[in-house]
C-alpha positions in Angstrom: 9.7 -47.4 19.1 10.0 -46.2 15.5 11.3 -48.4 12.7 13.1 -47.1 9.7 11.3 -49.6 7.4 7.6 -50.4 7.5 6.7 -53.5 9.5 3.6 -55.5 9.7 1.6 -55.3 12.9 2.3 -58.9 13.9 6.1 -58.3 13.8 5.8 -55.1 15.8 3.6 -56.9 18.4 6.3 -59.6 18.7 8.9 -57.0 19.3 7.0 -55.0 21.9 5.8 -58.2 23.5 9.4 -59.2 24.0 10.2 -55.8 25.5 7.2 -56.1 27.8 8.3 -59.5 29.0 11.9 -58.5 29.6 11.1 -55.0 31.1 11.5 -54.7 34.8 9.0 -51.8 34.6 5.3 -52.5 35.3 4.3 -49.4 33.4 6.0 -50.8 30.2 4.2 -54.1 30.7 0.9 -52.3 31.2 1.5 -50.3 28.0 2.3 -53.4 26.0 -0.8 -55.1 27.2 -3.0 -52.1 26.4 -1.6 -52.0 22.8 -2.4 -55.7 22.4 -5.9 -55.3 23.8 -6.6 -52.3 21.5 -5.1 -54.1 18.5 -3.5 -50.8 17.5 -0.2 -49.1 18.3 0.0 -45.6 19.7 3.0 -43.4 19.4 2.5 -40.1 21.3 4.7 -37.1 20.3 3.0 -34.3 22.2 2.7 -33.4 25.9 -0.1 -35.4 27.6 -2.5 -33.8 30.0 -2.3 -35.4 33.4 -4.9 -33.3 35.4 -5.6 -29.7 36.1 -2.0 -29.4 37.6 0.0 -29.9 34.4 1.2 -32.1 31.6 3.3 -35.2 31.2 6.3 -34.2 29.0 6.5 -35.5 25.4 8.4 -38.8 25.0 12.2 -38.5 24.6 14.5 -40.2 22.1 16.6 -42.4 24.3 18.4 -44.6 21.9 19.1 -44.7 18.1 20.5 -47.5 16.1 21.2 -48.2 12.5 20.0 -46.3 9.4 17.6 -43.4 10.0 17.0 -42.1 6.5 13.4 -43.2 5.9 10.5 -43.6 8.4 12.6 -42.4 11.4 13.6 -39.3 9.5 9.9 -38.6 8.7 8.9 -39.3 12.3 11.5 -36.9 13.7 10.4 -34.2 11.2 6.8 -34.6 12.3 7.8 -34.7 15.9 9.6 -31.3 15.6 6.6 -29.8 13.9 4.2 -30.9 16.6 6.5 -29.9 19.5 7.1 -26.5 17.8 3.4 -26.0 17.5 2.9 -26.7 21.2 5.7 -24.2 22.1 4.1 -21.5 19.9 0.7 -22.1 21.5 2.2 -22.0 25.0 4.1 -18.7 24.2 0.9 -17.2 22.7 -1.2 -18.2 25.8 1.3 -16.4 28.1 1.0 -13.1 26.2 
């Protein structure tokens, strides 16, 4: 999740805790618990190595709501830069 306005950590943990409780997906619950255990929030924008076989694709934007002119705009700009860098690296490694 990305918020358009800065939020304090407690408020964000309340929100993701609610999502974890209501999710019917054990992977979401596991992710919420790990964020709470670490006491930090992780937002991945790049591919994730799984093993020698390949990569887990980058997270997708699945839903947008409300204004997106501040932090969300900055996040999407950074995400594009990171993904473009990975694409360039992949193209260069093939040649």
